[in-house]
N, C-alpha and C positions, 0 to 999 in steps of 0.2 A: 502494499501499500503505499502511494506516495502522498502524501502530506501537502494540503495547496500552501502555495510558496507565499510569505507575507510580504508583501512591496511596502518600502518605507516612503514611497512619493507616490501620488497617483496622476494619473495622465490627465492633460488640461481637458476641457469639453472641447472649448475652440482654440484655435488655435496649436500651435506648437512648443512640447515644452512639458512643465510639470506642477503641478498646485501646489497646497500647501502640503506637509510632512502626516503622514498617517501613524507613524512610530515616534518613539523617543530618538530612536535611533536617528531618523529625519531630522526629527527637530535639532540634534546636537552639531545635526551637519551644516544646518539655518545657522544655529549660532555660532558655531564656529568660523563659518564663512562671514560671518558679520560680522563679528569680532576682528579676525582678523585685515575686512576693509578697512576698520573703524584705524585701528590700530595704526594703519601702515597711512592714512588720509590725516592722522593727528600726527603723528611724526616725520614722514617725509615733506624735506622744502622741495618746491620747481613746481612744476605743472606734472613733468615728465613722467616723476617719481611717482605722484599722486595718482596719475593714470596705471601707470603699472601696478599701482598696490589695491586698484578697483579690479583690475580684469584678469591678475594672477590666482586670486583667489575665488575668481566666478569659473577661470579658465581649469580651474582643479577641482570645483564641483559637478560639472556638467558630468564628468565620465562616472564619477561616483552616483548621482541621481540616475544616468542611464541604465547601470551594472545592477542597483538595487531598485531602481522606480518599476509603476507597470511599464509595460511594453507600451509604444506610443502608437504604431499601428493596427495594432490587433484591437486596441479600444476605441480606437472610429470605425473599423468597420463593424464591430459586434453591435453599435447601435442604427445598421443601416438596416 
């Protein structure tokens, strides 16, 4: 027997991406991402460094959402 997989993030109803987290692990990922963005935004000097400080945590979060989130294409097809 294969237990149903518990997703950390639900696929958005419209558009591409994931919505709010479904589990505490998902919330932990979002809080860590926002904390990293805040840290880099406050401590970095210069516009270029602030832009990198925002984009690097986001780019790290995307593969985590892809692996542990609800599949995007399957959720779109199931509503048709």
